[in-house]
N, CA, C and O of each residue as an XYZ file, in Angstrom:
316
protein
N      -4.842     11.293     -7.813
C      -6.102     12.045     -7.718
C      -6.474     12.325     -6.345
O      -6.609     11.325     -5.639
N      -6.665     13.423     -5.819
C      -7.493     13.685     -4.560
C      -8.717     12.475     -4.076
O      -8.902     12.255     -2.879
N      -9.492     11.756     -5.136
C     -10.331     10.912     -4.572
C     -10.075      9.510     -4.497
O     -10.845      8.600     -4.190
N      -8.409      9.467     -4.956
C      -7.540      8.397     -4.903
C      -8.169      7.450     -5.936
O      -9.276      7.623     -6.447
N      -7.017      6.045     -6.275
C      -7.673      4.956     -6.868
C      -7.748      3.805     -6.086
O      -7.852      3.960     -4.869
N      -7.707      2.390     -6.671
C      -8.133      1.632     -5.698
C      -6.976      0.476     -6.131
O      -7.105      0.283     -7.340
N      -5.963     -0.307     -5.612
C      -5.330     -1.186     -6.273
C      -5.589     -2.278     -5.311
O      -6.098     -2.306     -4.191
N      -4.967     -3.368     -6.272
C      -5.347     -4.734     -5.634
C      -3.508     -5.433     -5.467
O      -2.869     -5.837     -6.439
N      -3.087     -5.419     -4.327
C      -1.740     -5.921     -3.961
C      -1.360     -7.135     -4.440
O      -1.928     -8.062     -3.862
N      -0.562     -7.470     -5.336
C      -0.254     -8.731     -5.879
C       0.703     -9.646     -5.138
O       0.688    -10.875     -5.214
N       1.489     -8.957     -4.455
C       2.406     -9.684     -3.739
C       3.590     -8.514     -3.440
O       3.429     -7.351     -3.810
N       4.777     -8.959     -2.738
C       5.551     -8.443     -1.644
C       6.802     -8.703     -1.959
O       7.405     -9.013     -0.932
N       7.669     -8.730     -3.147
C       8.746     -8.945     -3.582
C      10.068     -8.423     -3.239
O      10.033     -7.208     -3.042
N      11.204     -8.945     -3.107
C      12.466     -8.487     -2.551
C      12.792     -7.174     -3.665
O      13.566     -6.247     -3.428
N      11.998     -7.359     -4.914
C      12.664     -5.925     -5.817
C      11.478     -4.704     -5.540
O      11.703     -3.571     -5.965
N      10.252     -4.996     -4.828
C       9.142     -4.085     -4.852
C       8.184     -4.581     -4.703
O       8.190     -5.771     -4.387
N       6.957     -3.880     -4.866
C       5.406     -3.875     -4.294
C       5.318     -4.289     -5.182
O       6.327     -4.067     -5.852
N       3.986     -5.340     -6.111
C       3.744     -5.717     -7.286
C       1.869     -5.434     -7.117
O       1.075     -6.019     -6.380
N       1.699     -4.645     -7.821
C       0.120     -4.360     -7.825
C      -0.687     -4.440     -8.870
O      -0.146     -4.723     -9.939
N      -1.971     -4.248     -8.859
C      -2.704     -3.625    -10.237
C      -3.794     -3.050     -9.973
O      -4.654     -3.579     -9.268
N      -3.921     -1.810    -10.534
C      -4.978     -0.891    -10.732
C      -6.289     -1.389    -11.048
O      -6.600     -1.940    -12.104
N      -7.100     -1.141     -9.982
C      -8.551     -0.762    -10.336
C      -9.020     -0.542    -11.277
O      -8.189      0.309    -11.594
N      -9.965     -0.557    -12.439
C     -11.112      0.296    -13.089
C     -12.063      1.771    -12.386
O     -12.918      1.775    -11.501
N     -11.667      2.569    -12.949
C     -12.365      3.501    -12.441
C     -13.942      3.273    -12.727
O     -14.413      2.387    -13.441
N     -14.635      4.237    -12.033
C     -16.004      3.783    -12.071
C     -16.833      4.128    -13.692
O     -18.011      3.874    -13.941
N     -15.748      4.813    -14.709
C     -16.371      5.000    -15.917
C     -15.691      3.749    -16.485
O     -15.815      3.623    -17.703
N     -14.996      2.798    -15.844
C     -14.655      1.363    -16.602
C     -13.410      1.726    -17.195
O     -12.857      0.887    -17.906
N     -12.728      3.159    -16.968
C     -11.554      3.122    -17.745
C     -10.080      2.913    -16.672
O     -10.162      3.221    -15.483
N      -9.009      2.459    -17.162
C      -7.674      1.981    -16.217
C      -6.961      3.339    -16.054
O      -6.617      3.872    -17.109
N      -6.652      4.055    -14.778
C      -5.920      5.206    -14.951
C      -4.382      4.389    -14.794
O      -4.211      3.390    -14.096
N      -3.204      5.154    -15.716
C      -1.918      5.196    -15.695
C      -1.497      6.012    -14.889
O      -1.734      7.215    -14.781
N      -0.508      4.973    -13.993
C      -0.121      5.578    -12.835
C       1.850      5.776    -13.088
O       2.309      4.651    -12.891
N       2.448      6.283    -13.263
C       4.118      6.484    -13.120
C       4.625      7.323    -11.642
O       3.785      7.676    -10.815
N       5.840      7.531    -11.488
C       6.240      8.147    -11.082
C       6.024      7.857     -9.470
O       6.103      6.681     -9.115
N       5.757      8.863     -8.482
C       5.556      8.615     -7.332
C       3.949      8.846     -7.222
O       3.239      9.628     -7.855
N       3.608      7.900     -6.202
C       2.226      8.222     -5.295
C       2.402      7.767     -3.619
O       3.242      7.101     -3.013
N       1.348      8.383     -3.284
C       1.250      8.176     -1.875
C       0.252      7.016     -1.787
O      -0.805      7.045     -2.417
N       0.664      5.822     -0.863
C       0.051      4.677     -0.929
C      -0.852      5.190      0.960
O      -0.138      5.501      1.913
N      -2.027      5.161      1.040
C      -2.653      5.272      1.984
C      -3.794      4.086      2.349
O      -4.804      3.987      1.653
N      -3.547      3.180      3.516
C      -4.340      1.878      3.700
C      -4.675      1.797      5.314
O      -3.953      2.183      6.233
N      -5.650      1.340      5.374
C      -6.462      1.186      6.442
C      -6.204      0.011      6.988
O      -6.263     -1.068      6.398
N      -5.840      0.230      8.408
C      -5.917     -1.393      9.203
C      -6.627     -1.052     10.823
O      -6.869      0.046     11.323
N      -6.780     -2.039     11.229
C      -7.302     -2.415     12.379
C      -7.200     -1.041     13.369
O      -8.101     -0.337     13.825
N      -5.781     -0.954     13.506
C      -5.810     -0.024     14.316
C      -5.467      1.272     14.310
O      -5.130      1.893     15.318
N      -5.584      2.033     12.429
C      -5.974      3.164     11.990
C      -5.186      3.236     10.569
O      -5.456      2.286      9.833
N      -4.498      3.941     10.176
C      -3.780      4.327      8.670
C      -2.567      4.429      9.087
O      -2.014      4.775     10.131
N      -2.114      3.881      7.572
C      -0.796      3.980      7.243
C      -0.128      4.401      6.175
O      -0.024      3.417      5.443
N       0.318      5.203      5.742
C       0.878      6.188      4.566
C       1.710      6.476      4.100
O       2.285      7.450      4.587
N       2.328      5.803      2.829
C       3.723      5.980      2.840
C       4.066      6.097      1.002
O       3.097      5.788      0.308
N       5.079      6.425      0.403
C       5.367      7.100     -0.978
C       5.779      5.662     -1.487
O       6.581      4.913     -0.930
N       4.957      5.380     -2.850
C       5.096      4.365     -3.788
C       6.296      5.467     -4.656
O       6.178      6.617     -5.079
N       7.412      4.516     -4.663
C       8.331      5.643     -5.232
C       8.640      4.824     -6.229
O       8.716      3.635     -5.919
N       8.932      5.244     -7.849
C       9.762      4.250     -8.753
C       8.623      3.595     -9.613
O       9.018      2.774    -10.441
N       7.351      3.814     -9.551
C       6.705      3.035    -10.191
C       6.711      2.936    -11.641
O       7.131      3.831    -12.375
N       6.119      1.556    -12.135
C       6.461      0.858    -13.395
C       5.758      0.175    -14.073
O       5.623     -0.960    -13.617
N       5.258      0.366    -14.951
C       4.376     -0.916    -15.617
C       5.140     -2.003    -15.828
O       6.186     -1.944    -16.475
N       4.635     -3.188    -15.246
C       5.313     -4.908    -15.534
C       4.597     -5.238    -16.348
O       3.973     -4.391    -16.988
N       4.408     -7.020    -16.668
C       3.825     -7.315    -17.557
C       2.016     -7.692    -16.673
O       1.706     -7.522    -15.494
N       1.348     -8.114    -17.591
C       0.255     -8.055    -17.458
C      -0.597     -7.306    -16.808
O      -1.510     -7.646    -16.056
N      -0.136     -5.928    -17.246
C      -0.885     -4.944    -16.752
C      -1.213     -4.669    -15.359
O      -2.272     -4.300    -14.852
N       0.320     -5.018    -14.675
C       0.442     -4.726    -13.394
C       1.558     -4.104    -13.122
O       2.568     -4.293    -13.800
N       1.517     -3.203    -11.999
C       2.875     -2.327    -11.787
C       3.613     -2.495    -10.796
O       3.010     -2.876     -9.793
N       5.096     -2.302    -10.657
C       5.781     -2.637     -9.555
C       6.258     -1.315     -9.332
O       6.550     -0.511    -10.218
N       6.348     -1.061     -7.628
C       7.173      0.034     -7.329
C       7.849     -0.305     -6.306
O       7.595     -1.325     -5.666
N       9.261      0.905     -5.877
C      10.209      0.223     -5.250
C       9.255      0.332     -3.668
O       8.263      1.028     -3.453
N      10.036     -0.705     -2.631
C       9.394     -0.209     -1.240
C      10.274      0.818     -0.625
O      11.349      1.149     -1.125
N       9.660      1.446      0.768
C       9.870      2.553      1.600
C      11.018      1.582      1.812
O      10.922      0.370      1.617
N      12.346      2.342      2.315
C      13.459      1.733      3.093
C      12.607      1.501      4.498
O      11.505      1.903      4.872
N      13.608      0.682      5.090
C      12.999      0.278      6.702
C      12.911      1.360      7.906
O      12.228      1.356      8.930
N      14.094      2.519      7.275
C      13.966      3.446      8.195
C      13.127      4.479      7.439
O      13.729      5.553      7.434
N      11.853      4.548      6.743
C      11.452      5.372      6.261
C      10.351      6.303      7.507
O       9.876      5.894      8.566
N      10.227      7.714      6.809
C       9.275      8.521      8.008
C       8.048      7.950      7.259
O       7.545      8.501      6.280
N       7.766      7.202      7.613
C       6.116      6.598      7.642
C       5.140      7.358      7.942
O       5.262      7.795      9.087
N       4.130      7.742      7.360
C       3.094      8.335      8.785
C       1.993      7.109      9.176
O       1.380      6.475      8.317
N       1.872      6.913     10.493
C       0.613      6.594     11.142
C      -0.450      7.019     12.081
O       0.182      7.514     13.013
N      -1.068      7.059     12.216
C      -2.505      7.574     12.418
C      -3.454      6.651     13.237
O      -4.309      6.207     12.471
N      -3.630      6.178     14.564
C      -4.129      5.490     15.041
C      -6.026      6.105     15.536
O      -6.302      7.278     15.789
N      -6.779      5.232     15.545
C      -7.765      5.359     15.456
C      -8.464      5.724     16.971
O      -8.708      4.743     17.674
N      -8.702      6.670     17.356
C      -9.576      6.825     18.787
C     -10.373      6.530     19.502
O     -10.521      7.154     20.553
């Protein structure tokens, strides 16, 4: 959604990114499938890329494919 959801990255594995979705303000857990855009902030700015093939894993965590090494990832530097 436009406000986004928070995730906790559990690990980066050869098969993809493993993460847990944090509960919303009302305590509910959003279900996510398909493709989402990951936006993360780092010291030098923002990194953004697609998380494809999101699927439910065990222990209520999710796994998604990692973007290819030659992905068209978007970066923005702080001024």
